[in-house]
Each structure stands twice: as structure tokens, then as C-alpha cells.
N, C-alpha and C positions, 0 to 999 in steps of 0.2 A: 504494500500500500504506500503510494508516494506521500511525501511530506511537503507541505508548504512552509518554507522557512522565512525568517525575518532577520534583520540585523542583530536583534537581541538573542535569537535562538540559533544563529548560524554556528557558533562554536560547538554546541551540543549536537545539532542536527547533522553537521558536515565534518568538522575537524575531529571531534571525539568519536563519532560513529565510524569514520574511515580507519580508525585504529583496529576495528574488528572486521569490517568487510569493505570492499571498494564502494565509493559513493559517487553517483552521477548527479551533477547539479545542472538542471535544465533552466536556462535563462529564457523567458518567454514573455509574451504580452497578449492580452485578449484580442487585439486587433491584428495580430500576426497570422497570415494565412498558413505558411509552412508549419508554424507551431501547432496548428490544429491537427496536422497529420503526424508530426513527430511525437508530440506529447502522449497521445493514446498508444502509439507503438512502444514507447519506452515503458509505459505502465503495463502493457501486455507482457513485455519481456521481463519486467521485474517479477511478475507473478510466475512466468515460465521458469525463471532461474531459481525459484523457491528460496529466496532469502540470501542467495550468494552475492548479491549486490543490493544497494539501497538507492532509491530514486528520490531526489529532493528537487523541488521546483521553486523558482524565484520569479515573481512577477516584476519585471523591470520597471513598470510604471509605478508600482507601489513601493518598491525597494530601490530607489534611485541611487542611494549611497553604495549599496552592494554592487549595482551595475557599474557605477563609476570606479569603484575599487578594482574590479576585474576588467576595466576598460572595454566594456561590451560596446561594440560599434554596430553590430548587426545581430539579428535574432532570427531563428533560434541559435544559441550557442550553448554547447554542453561541455562542462569541465568534469574531468575524472579526478577524484581524490583517493589516495592510498597512503596510509600511515600518516595522516594529517597534512599531506602536501598535495598540491595539484601536479599530476603526472602526465596528463594528456588532455586534448580538447579537439572539438571539431565545430564547424559552423554549417548551418543549413540542415535541411531534412534529408536523412540518408535512408535508403531502402533497408528492409529488415536484415538481409544478409550482411550488409556492411555494418549495421549496428551490432550484430552478433560478433562479428570479427573484432570490433572495437572493444566490446565488453569482455570477450574471451582473453584478450591480451592483458587484461587487468587481473584475471583470476590467478590465484597462487598455484604454482606447480604442485600437484599432489605428492610428488617425491620429496620436494622441499618441505612440505607440511610434515611428512613422516620424519624427516631429518630434524626438524625443530622439536618434534615430540621426543625424539631420541635424546636430544640435548637436554630437554626438560627432565626426562627420566634420570639422566646422569646427575643432574643438579640435585635431585632428591635421593641419590644413592641407589637407584633401582637399575642395576646393570642388566638384569634379565629383560626388563621392558625396553631398555635402550637398544639391546641387541635385536629384539623383534622389530622395533621401529626402523632400525638401520637396514635390516634385511628387506623389509617392505619397501623402503625408499629405493633400494637397488633394483628390486623386482619391477617397480613402477617406472624407473628410469635407469637402465644399466650404465648410462653415461654420467651419472651423478658421482663425480670424483670425491666430493666431500663426504658422501655417504659411505663410499668404499673405504676412505681413509679412517673414518670413525669405526666402521665395522672391523677393519684390520687391527686397529688399536685394541678394540674389545677382545678380539680373538687372541691377540698376543697376551693380553692380561689374564686370560683364562687358560693359558698354556697350550694354545693351538697355533704355533708359528707357521706350520705348513699351510693351514687354511688361510692365515693372515697373508702369507706370501702369494697365495692364489688371488686374493683381492687386490693386492698391490700390483701384481703382474697385469691386471685388467685395467689399470689406470690409463688415462690418455697420455700421450707423449708430453703435452704441456705440463701436466701435473707431475710427471716423473722428473721433469727438468728443475723443479723447485728444490733447492738445496736441503730444506728440512725434510721433504718427502724422500729424497735420495738417502739421507741419513737414516730415516726410519726403515727404508728398504734394506739397507745394509744390516741394521740391527735385527730385522726379521729374518733375513737370510742366514745370519750366523746362528740365531736361535733355532731355526728350522733344521739346519745341518746338525746342530748339537743334539736335537731331539729325534733325529731320524731313526726309525726302528731298525734293528739288526736285520740284515737280508736273510730271508729263509732259504739258505743254500740247499737244503734237502729237497724242497719243492722245486726250486729252480733247476736243480740237477735232473729231477724226474721229468720235468717238462722238456728239458733240452734233450734228454736221452730218448724220450717217448712222446713226441709231439701230439700223438693221439690219446694220451692219458688225460681225458677230460676231467676226471676227478681231481687230479693233481692241479689242473688249471683252475678248477673251481675253488679248491682249498687255498690256492695262491691268491685268487681274487678276494676271497673272504679275509685273508690276512691283510691285504692292502686296504680293504674297506674299513677294517677295524682301526687302522691308523690314518684314515681319511686321505689315503693316496689314491684319489679317484681315477686318475688317468691310468695308472698301472693296473687297477682293478678292471676298468673298462676294457683295456687291451686284452686281458685274458678272457673276459666274458664274451667279447665279440668273436674271439677265436672259437669259442664253444658254439656260438650261433652258426658260424660259417661251417664248422665241421659236422655238427649233428644237432638239428633242431629238436629231435626227439629225446635227447639226453635229459633225464630227470624232468620230463614233461616241460621241455623248453625253458629250463632254468636259466640258461644264458640270457635269453631275451628278457625274461621276467625280472631277473636280478639287475640287469642294466636299467630297466625302467625305475626300479627302486633307487638305484644310485643316482639317477637323474634328479630325483626328488631330494635326496640327501645333499647333493651338490648344487641345489637351486641358487645358491648365492654366487655361483660362478657361471653366469649365462653363456659366455663365449665357449667355455669347455663343454657345457651341456649341449649347446647348439651343434658344435662340431661332432660330438659323438652320437647325437640323434641322427645327424646326416649319415654318418657311417653305418649306423644300425639300419637306417632306411635302405641304404644301398645294399647291405647284406641280405635283407629280407626280400628285396626285389630280384635278387639273383635266383632265389628259389622258385 
């Protein structure tokens, strides 16, 4: 429901409100023809967006001080406020599609919202909640470097340097160029190397001597899964799929799908191995 504001209520209606959601301020006048089409369209979209933005209307005839303050020279003029500041504007009546594009640019990135919630959880000492929010942020936007950095730090703090290294490896080149990030990557790499599990030589020897020993491959895959060495595990499981889909009721494929879920925080890795699995299944 749009709000008609005045000079006295502008602070509460616009500045304060924009700390919570974007606020569109529609400068209009009763005699303005284009205003009669734009105003109802904005009201319709305010309802359609379900509270994700607020519409405030200013009658420039009645509120000349506000119109002068914002140097309104033609109407309709619409200002967008976010975080207490005007961030964008347009003049004239726009079609609905263009209005939606304008509004959508103001909407917060869902991934960034999850990242903010992760930070808030950390501030109150809830690392479990912070971890879940960071994972959701990455799932919503795999290119969110800040979320990956936070998640990597959380993983390192819980003694999972290998998983942390996977997150850092997926950072953009620009992020990796940051000296602080480079230092963290070195720290994580050293911790991952120190915590690397002993190589199961017996299983490796069995697979090397008898490539068709699918039980040995499965045991080796389970070993790597236990230590979250996803790629090593997937390599063995895919070999099982390629050699015998009937082995233990298609255990190779079924276990790969489970690993995809376990490794969901590493989208590039999961995507690559889903592609490989798809290729193997199409061969059959």
C-alpha cells in the first residue's frame, strides 16, 4: 500500500524505511497526464512484489519544499532509496517491463543476504548456523568469493583443511590475487598436507594388480569418502560404473550421487563429475 508523505514525515517514510527495504519515491501532481499511468502501475507492482519494496508518493504541488530539495524539473520523477540514500532515478512513465528491471536492480542478492546472516550468526557465536548460511550463499551464487572465503575459514576452524582448500581453489583469479587470500591459501595448504590421511597401500596394490577387483575399488572409494577426498572417491566409483553397472545393484552410480550431495559446497567439482557420470551412462 503506497504512502503519501510530507516534509514532516519524509524521514520516517523514506530514509528510515529504506534501511529495511528499497523505497521508490514517486514525485507526481494531479494535473500530470503521464503520472496517471505511472502511479497505478507502481502501486500494482508494489503489491506484486509482496513487500520487497515500498512505494511513497509526493504531490509536488502540495510539497513544494521537497520538490525543490530534489530539484524536480519534470514529472513524473521517481527516486530509489536504499540504506537511507538515493541510489537511482528515472523520469517519465516507463512500461511495466522497464519498471520491473529498475526495481529488480534494487533488490538485494539472495546470496549476499545469506552471507550477512552468516556474519550475524558468527557475531553471536553460532558457528553451526554461520556454516549453513555460508553454504546456502555459495549454492545461490557459486561466484560469491566472500562466501567461499568465510566458509573456508569455518572449515579450517573445525579441522577440515582439505575441504577448506577445495573452497579456496574455486575462488576467482581476482580474489586469489589478494595478498591476504594468498596467505590464507598457503596456511590451508600446509594444514591440508599435514592432515592428509595415510595412503591405503593395500587397497591401492589390489586395484593396481587386479583392475577388475570392484570390491577393492569400492573399499578404496569409501576410504576416501571418509576423509572427504571427493575426487579420489569419485574416480574409483566411476570406474565401477564403467566396468559393471550390475555390481552390488549399481552401487557405483548410487554412491556417486550421494557424494555429489556431500560435496555440494564445491559446485565446479560436482558439475565436472556429473558430466563424467552422464557420459559413462550414455555409453551403455
